[in-house]
C-alpha positions as CSV (number, residue, x, y, z in Angstrom):
1,X,-169.5,-146.1,121.2
2,X,-166.2,-144.2,121.1
3,X,-164.9,-142.7,124.3
4,X,-165.1,-139.1,125.1
5,X,-161.3,-138.7,124.6
6,X,-161.6,-140.0,121.0
7,X,-164.3,-137.6,119.9
8,X,-162.0,-134.6,119.3
9,X,-159.8,-136.9,117.1
10,X,-162.8,-138.0,115.0
11,X,-164.0,-134.4,114.6
12,X,-160.5,-133.3,113.4
13,X,-160.4,-136.2,110.9
14,X,-163.8,-135.3,109.5
15,X,-162.8,-131.7,109.1
16,X,-159.6,-132.7,107.3
17,X,-161.5,-134.9,104.9
18,X,-164.0,-132.2,104.1
19,X,-161.1,-129.7,103.5
20,X,-159.4,-132.1,101.1
21,X,-162.6,-132.7,99.1
22,X,-163.3,-128.9,98.9
23,X,-159.7,-128.2,97.7
24,X,-159.9,-130.9,95.0
25,X,-163.1,-129.4,93.7
26,X,-161.7,-125.9,93.5
27,X,-158.6,-127.2,91.8
28,X,-160.6,-129.0,89.1
29,X,-162.7,-125.9,88.5
30,X,-159.6,-123.8,88.0
31,X,-158.2,-126.2,85.4
32,X,-161.2,-127.3,83.4
33,X,-163.0,-124.5,81.5
34,X,-166.7,-124.1,82.0
35,X,-168.7,-125.2,79.1
36,X,-170.2,-122.5,76.9
37,X,-173.9,-121.8,77.4
38,X,-176.1,-123.3,74.7
39,X,-176.9,-119.9,73.2
40,X,-173.4,-118.4,73.2
41,X,-172.6,-116.3,70.1
42,X,-169.0,-116.4,68.8
43,X,-167.7,-113.2,67.1
44,X,-165.2,-113.8,64.3
45,X,-162.9,-111.2,62.7
46,X,-164.1,-110.0,59.2
47,X,-162.3,-111.5,56.2
48,X,-160.6,-108.9,54.0
49,X,-162.3,-108.6,50.6
50,X,-160.5,-110.0,47.6
51,X,-159.2,-107.1,45.5
52,X,-160.8,-106.7,42.1
53,X,-158.6,-107.6,39.2
54,X,-157.0,-104.7,37.4
55,X,-158.6,-103.9,34.1
56,X,-156.4,-104.3,31.0
57,X,-156.8,-101.0,29.1
58,X,-154.7,-102.4,26.2
59,X,-152.0,-100.6,24.4
60,X,-151.4,-96.9,24.8
61,X,-149.7,-95.1,21.9
62,X,-147.2,-92.3,22.3
63,X,-146.6,-89.4,20.0
64,X,-144.5,-86.3,19.9
65,X,-146.1,-82.9,19.4
66,X,-143.6,-80.5,17.6
67,X,-143.4,-77.2,19.4
68,X,-140.3,-75.8,17.6
69,X,-137.8,-76.6,14.9
70,X,-136.8,-80.2,15.2
71,X,-134.1,-82.1,13.2
72,X,-135.1,-85.5,11.8
73,X,-132.2,-87.9,11.4
74,X,-132.0,-91.1,9.3
75,X,-130.8,-93.1,12.3
76,X,-130.0,-92.6,16.0
77,X,-127.4,-89.9,16.1
78,X,-127.1,-90.2,12.3
79,X,-127.2,-87.8,9.4
80,X,-129.9,-85.1,9.6
81,X,-132.4,-85.5,6.8
82,X,-134.4,-82.3,7.3
83,X,-135.9,-80.0,9.9
84,X,-139.6,-79.8,10.6
85,X,-141.7,-77.1,12.2
86,X,-144.9,-77.0,14.2
87,X,-147.2,-77.2,11.1
88,X,-147.7,-79.8,8.3
89,X,-148.0,-78.8,4.7
90,X,-151.8,-78.7,5.2
91,X,-151.6,-76.4,8.2
92,X,-152.3,-79.0,10.9
93,X,-150.4,-79.2,14.2
94,X,-147.5,-81.6,13.6
95,X,-147.9,-84.7,15.7
96,X,-145.6,-87.7,14.9
97,X,-146.4,-91.2,16.3
98,X,-143.5,-93.0,18.1
99,X,-143.0,-96.4,16.6
100,X,-139.6,-97.4,18.1
101,X,-137.0,-96.4,20.7
102,X,-133.2,-96.9,20.9
103,X,-131.7,-95.6,24.0
104,X,-132.3,-91.9,24.0
105,X,-133.6,-91.8,20.4
106,X,-137.2,-92.0,19.3
107,X,-138.2,-93.5,15.9
108,X,-141.2,-91.5,14.6
109,X,-143.5,-91.9,11.7
110,X,-143.0,-88.9,9.5
111,X,-144.2,-87.7,6.1
112,X,-140.6,-86.7,5.2
113,X,-139.5,-90.3,5.1
114,X,-140.4,-93.0,2.6
115,X,-142.8,-95.8,3.5
116,X,-141.4,-98.2,6.1
117,X,-138.6,-95.8,7.1
118,X,-138.6,-94.0,10.5
119,X,-137.1,-90.6,11.3
120,X,-135.2,-90.3,14.6
121,X,-135.5,-87.6,17.2
122,X,-133.6,-87.2,20.5
123,X,-136.0,-87.6,23.4
124,X,-134.5,-84.5,25.2
125,X,-135.1,-82.2,22.2
126,X,-136.6,-79.0,23.6
127,X,-138.9,-78.7,20.6
128,X,-141.1,-81.7,21.4
129,X,-143.8,-82.6,23.9
130,X,-145.2,-86.0,24.6
131,X,-148.8,-87.2,24.2
132,X,-150.5,-90.5,24.9
133,X,-153.5,-91.9,23.1
134,X,-155.6,-95.0,23.1
135,X,-157.0,-95.0,19.6
136,X,-155.6,-97.0,16.6
137,X,-156.8,-97.8,13.1
138,X,-156.4,-101.3,11.5
139,X,-157.0,-101.9,7.8
140,X,-157.4,-105.4,6.3
141,X,-157.1,-105.1,2.5
142,X,-158.2,-108.7,1.9
143,X,-161.3,-108.1,4.0
144,X,-161.8,-104.6,2.7
145,X,-162.5,-103.3,6.1
146,X,-161.1,-100.7,8.5
147,X,-161.4,-101.1,12.3
148,X,-161.3,-98.3,14.9
149,X,-160.0,-99.6,18.2
150,X,-159.6,-98.0,21.6
151,X,-157.1,-99.7,23.9
152,X,-157.3,-102.8,21.8
153,X,-161.1,-102.9,22.0
154,X,-163.1,-102.7,18.8
155,X,-165.1,-99.5,18.6
156,X,-166.3,-99.5,14.9
157,X,-165.8,-101.6,11.8
158,X,-166.0,-99.8,8.5
159,X,-166.3,-101.2,4.9
160,X,-163.8,-99.5,2.6
161,X,-162.7,-99.4,-1.0
162,X,-159.0,-100.1,-1.6
163,X,-156.5,-99.5,-4.3
164,X,-157.2,-101.1,-7.7
165,X,-154.8,-103.5,-9.4
166,X,-151.6,-101.6,-10.4
167,X,-152.2,-99.0,-7.7
168,X,-152.6,-101.2,-4.7
169,X,-152.8,-99.6,-1.2
170,X,-149.4,-99.7,0.4
171,X,-149.1,-101.8,3.6
172,X,-147.2,-101.1,6.8
173,X,-147.4,-98.9,9.8
174,X,-148.4,-95.3,9.2
175,X,-150.1,-92.5,11.2
176,X,-152.7,-89.8,10.8
177,X,-151.1,-86.4,10.0
178,X,-154.1,-84.2,9.1
179,X,-157.9,-84.0,9.5
180,X,-159.3,-82.1,6.6
181,X,-162.7,-81.2,5.2
182,X,-163.2,-82.9,1.9
183,X,-165.1,-80.1,0.2
184,X,-162.0,-78.0,0.2
185,X,-160.2,-80.5,-2.1
186,X,-163.0,-81.8,-4.4
187,X,-166.3,-83.7,-4.3
188,X,-164.6,-87.1,-4.8
189,X,-163.2,-86.9,-1.2
190,X,-166.6,-86.8,0.3
191,X,-167.1,-85.1,3.7
192,X,-163.7,-85.7,5.3
193,X,-160.1,-86.7,4.9
194,X,-157.8,-88.4,7.3
195,X,-154.4,-87.8,5.6
196,X,-151.7,-90.3,6.3
197,X,-147.9,-90.1,6.1
198,X,-148.0,-92.9,3.5
199,X,-147.0,-92.4,-0.1
200,X,-148.3,-94.1,-3.2
201,X,-145.3,-95.4,-5.3
202,X,-147.6,-96.7,-8.0
203,X,-149.6,-93.7,-9.2
204,X,-152.0,-94.3,-12.1
205,X,-151.0,-92.8,-15.5
206,X,-151.9,-89.2,-15.7
207,X,-152.8,-88.9,-12.0
208,X,-152.7,-85.2,-10.8
209,X,-153.8,-85.7,-7.2
210,X,-150.4,-86.0,-5.5
211,X,-148.9,-89.2,-4.0
212,X,-150.2,-89.0,-0.4
213,X,-152.5,-91.8,0.8
214,X,-155.5,-90.9,2.9
215,X,-158.7,-92.4,4.4
216,X,-161.5,-90.3,3.0
217,X,-165.2,-90.2,2.0
218,X,-166.5,-90.5,-1.5
219,X,-169.1,-89.2,-3.9
220,X,-169.3,-92.8,-5.4
221,X,-170.6,-94.9,-2.4
222,X,-171.2,-97.8,-4.8
223,X,-167.4,-98.3,-5.0
224,X,-167.1,-99.0,-1.3
225,X,-166.1,-102.6,-0.7
226,X,-164.3,-102.9,-4.0
227,X,-160.8,-102.4,-5.4
228,X,-161.5,-99.1,-7.1
229,X,-159.2,-96.3,-5.8
230,X,-155.8,-95.0,-6.7
231,X,-154.5,-96.3,-3.3
232,X,-156.6,-94.5,-0.7
233,X,-159.2,-96.1,1.5
234,X,-162.7,-94.8,0.8
235,X,-165.5,-95.1,3.2
236,X,-169.0,-93.8,3.7
237,X,-169.3,-90.2,4.9
238,X,-171.2,-91.3,8.0
239,X,-168.2,-93.5,9.0
240,X,-165.7,-90.7,8.2
241,X,-167.6,-88.3,10.4
242,X,-167.2,-90.7,13.4
243,X,-163.5,-91.1,12.7
244,X,-163.0,-87.3,12.4
245,X,-164.5,-86.9,15.9
246,X,-162.8,-89.8,17.6
247,X,-159.3,-90.1,16.0
248,X,-156.6,-87.6,17.1
249,X,-153.6,-86.5,15.1
250,X,-150.7,-89.0,15.5
251,X,-153.0,-92.0,15.7
252,X,-151.2,-95.1,14.4
253,X,-152.6,-96.8,11.3
254,X,-151.8,-100.4,10.5
255,X,-152.5,-101.6,7.0
256,X,-152.1,-105.3,6.1
257,X,-152.8,-107.2,2.9
């Protein structure tokens, strides 16, 4: 048995040991994180949605609307060919499709120029205003069809008659200049006429109908799909009525063989 004088020393040693053990436990608790309860729910930040891809609306065609007297030149800053006003020879508003641009000059599809030749207008001319459109017409002579497209997307496919041998339909890039009622010009034009700036250089002998090319109806629907016209594209009246509603003046027309 320890002596009475040793008891205080033993008590102090026991207290010191207890203090050390308690301090060690507290230190371990402060360093090691407590485990998550079994049913702990972890909240995550929401993921940003992936943006939808932009829709491709296809080509947009530009035209100039004539609001005054505008000179047409044979080349950028070149010789003036003529001046045009606000109305076509048929009384429609004059709208000319833009097919090219060189610096400040715009190459426009015009009735006053021969097939395949552009007229040039300065883009700062006070007599013009700009217009955008999505519609275009595409004629395939070998397939004897005409397609109406909006922003590159097919809207309607139309069977057409084309120019007969010797009076073939001219090919190239043209534009719609007028929308006319066929009855005002004769029954053979059907309901409607989309006049183009194109000219027919191969008129049939004795032809008295002028040299302008058009897309029009017909009073001989049996000829549709054949090579039977003097160069124009003939289609059913039901198709022409749709084109008259949908196609604005200045719409580009592409005709290929």
